[in-house]
C-alpha positions as MATLAB code, in Angstrom:
seq = 'XXXXXXXXXXXXXXXXXXXXXXXXXXXXXXXXXXXXXXXXXXXXXXXXXXXXXXXXXXXXXXXXXXXXXXXXXXXXXXXXXXXXXXXXXXXXXXXXXXXXXXXXXXXXXXXXXXXXXXXXXXXXXXXXXXXXXXXXXXXXXXXXXXXXXXXXXXXXXXXXXXXXXXX';
ca = [
     -19.622  -43.858   41.812;
     -22.431  -41.542   42.913;
     -19.993  -39.485   45.021;
     -17.648  -39.166   42.016;
     -20.533  -37.866   39.907;
     -21.524  -35.333   42.573;
     -17.902  -34.227   42.992;
     -17.463  -33.862   39.210;
     -20.692  -31.857   38.939;
     -19.626  -29.619   41.831;
     -16.216  -29.097   40.221;
     -17.762  -28.194   36.843;
     -20.170  -25.687   38.407;
     -17.322  -24.105   40.398;
     -15.073  -23.815   37.332;
     -17.942  -22.395   35.258;
     -18.851  -19.857   37.956;
     -15.250  -18.693   38.410;
     -14.607  -18.354   34.695;
     -17.750  -16.309   34.096;
     -17.388  -13.886   36.941;
     -16.072  -10.546   35.684;
     -14.081   -8.308   37.997;
     -15.626   -5.030   39.096;
     -13.660   -2.434   37.210;
     -14.415    1.251   36.933;
     -13.628    2.681   33.540;
     -13.009    6.387   33.360;
     -14.443    7.993   30.238;
     -14.031   11.599   29.150;
     -17.731   12.299   28.653;
     -17.032   15.533   26.771;
     -15.028   13.677   24.139;
     -17.451   10.728   24.065;
     -20.463   12.743   22.939;
     -21.177   12.297   19.231;
     -21.497   15.040   16.686;
     -19.579   18.193   15.884;
     -18.082   20.252   18.706;
     -18.495   23.989   19.222;
     -15.030   25.592   19.224;
     -14.572   29.304   19.740;
     -11.242   31.002   19.263;
      -9.311   34.236   18.822;
      -6.204   34.523   16.695;
      -3.173   36.794   16.857;
      -3.952   38.132   13.364;
      -6.995   38.202   11.098;
      -7.297   34.697    9.631;
     -11.049   34.841    9.118;
     -10.775   34.093    5.369;
      -7.839   31.660    5.582;
      -8.136   27.882    5.195;
      -7.062   25.961    8.311;
      -5.103   22.707    8.292;
      -4.030   20.476   11.180;
      -0.359   19.859   11.881;
       1.282   17.053   13.806;
       2.046   17.787   17.436;
       5.626   18.820   16.619;
       4.210   21.066   13.836;
       6.659   19.686   11.292;
       4.154   17.876    9.073;
       0.502   17.821    8.122;
      -1.871   15.644   10.111;
      -4.983   16.484    8.084;
      -6.116   18.961    5.469;
      -9.207   19.491    3.324;
      -9.726   18.841   -0.318;
     -11.095   21.870   -2.186;
     -14.619   20.465   -1.936;
     -14.331   20.098    1.851;
     -14.288   23.836    2.568;
     -18.074   24.055    2.448;
     -20.627   23.776    5.246;
     -24.305   23.470    4.380;
     -23.565   24.518    0.785;
     -21.663   27.699    1.724;
     -17.970   28.333    2.269;
     -17.224   27.180    5.835;
     -16.043   30.577    7.039;
     -16.152   30.853   10.814;
     -19.059   32.668   12.431;
     -18.003   36.078   13.728;
     -18.785   36.500   17.419;
     -18.222   39.426   19.799;
     -14.849   40.569   21.165;
     -12.917   39.106   18.232;
     -14.006   35.508   18.829;
     -14.878   33.180   15.976;
     -17.037   30.043   15.994;
     -15.443   27.274   13.955;
     -17.298   25.577   11.111;
     -14.379   23.756    9.520;
     -12.398   21.733   12.085;
     -10.206   23.875   14.303;
      -7.850   22.036   16.647;
      -5.012   23.092   18.977;
      -2.594   21.978   16.219;
      -4.314   24.126   13.567;
      -2.275   26.328   11.271;
      -3.654   28.737    8.701;
      -2.691   28.796    5.036;
      -2.257   31.712    2.662;
      -5.240   30.429    0.646;
      -8.592   32.025    1.309;
     -11.633   29.773    1.356;
     -12.720   31.186   -2.020;
      -9.301   30.583   -3.625;
      -8.963   27.084   -2.193;
     -12.480   26.061   -3.247;
     -11.607   26.878   -6.870;
      -8.529   24.604   -6.972;
      -9.010   21.760   -9.437;
      -7.130   19.265   -7.286;
      -6.012   18.929   -3.696;
      -2.547   20.421   -3.181;
       0.265   18.115   -2.131;
       1.465   18.105    1.440;
       4.634   19.927    0.372;
       2.592   22.603   -1.409;
       0.424   23.106    1.673;
       3.431   23.270    4.015;
       4.869   25.947    1.711;
       1.659   27.975    1.985;
       1.458   28.115    5.805;
       0.908   31.596    7.204;
       0.985   30.884   10.933;
       1.653   27.633   12.779;
       0.782   29.065   16.215;
      -2.195   31.347   15.546;
      -4.330   31.130   18.687;
      -4.605   33.681   21.442;
      -7.371   31.546   22.960;
      -9.257   28.388   21.991;
     -12.183   26.802   23.857;
     -14.117   23.573   23.414;
     -17.684   24.623   24.264;
     -19.186   21.136   24.080;
     -21.382   19.498   21.483;
     -22.785   21.943   18.967;
     -26.231   20.335   19.182;
     -26.680   21.541   22.778;
     -27.079   25.121   21.490;
     -30.331   26.141   19.827;
     -28.703   29.365   18.584;
     -24.928   28.849   18.921;
     -23.811   32.378   17.967;
     -26.276   34.088   20.297;
     -25.655   31.755   23.244;
     -21.864   31.779   22.900;
     -21.859   35.576   22.550;
     -23.676   35.756   25.893;
     -20.920   33.710   27.573;
     -18.232   35.848   25.942;
     -19.883   39.120   26.996;
     -20.122   37.860   30.591;
     -16.474   36.749   30.328;
     -17.697   33.369   31.612;
     -15.665   30.552   30.127;
     -15.973   28.336   33.218;
     -18.190   25.740   31.521;
     -15.825   25.422   28.536;
     -12.618   23.423   28.251;
      -9.675   25.728   27.582;
      -7.448   24.272   24.879;
      -5.236   27.335   24.442;
];
């Protein structure tokens, strides 16, 4: 009887130990994408879209993935126009993405709309569905104390090595 009790205890401890042991797995995480907060994106376009409202298309560019409501085109109480940098680069303040297209609406016009346009209306107002000459993810915006000044320095040195090229 005592040997059965010892055997049963041994068996329970073994089962418990084996069921609790987790395998050693290495999980790869894209640390750039995992950092919270807004990203710093700089870009150049084939034409002057400085005033135009951007929207995001699906990967095949046949439909809208996301778009702002008229009240969403503001940043810190001002129209979310991009910040003009040197050499034709712009610093995004609205939500640029590799699938971004620009609409015929200017920020000022769009902000005065009384309701959000339908997806069909927006698709009918697209100006350019492939606008970027270059697009870089420069990391989390919070890492820059003066984003325009610091990013201009990289641009003037033609040093994009620490940025992720998206286009």
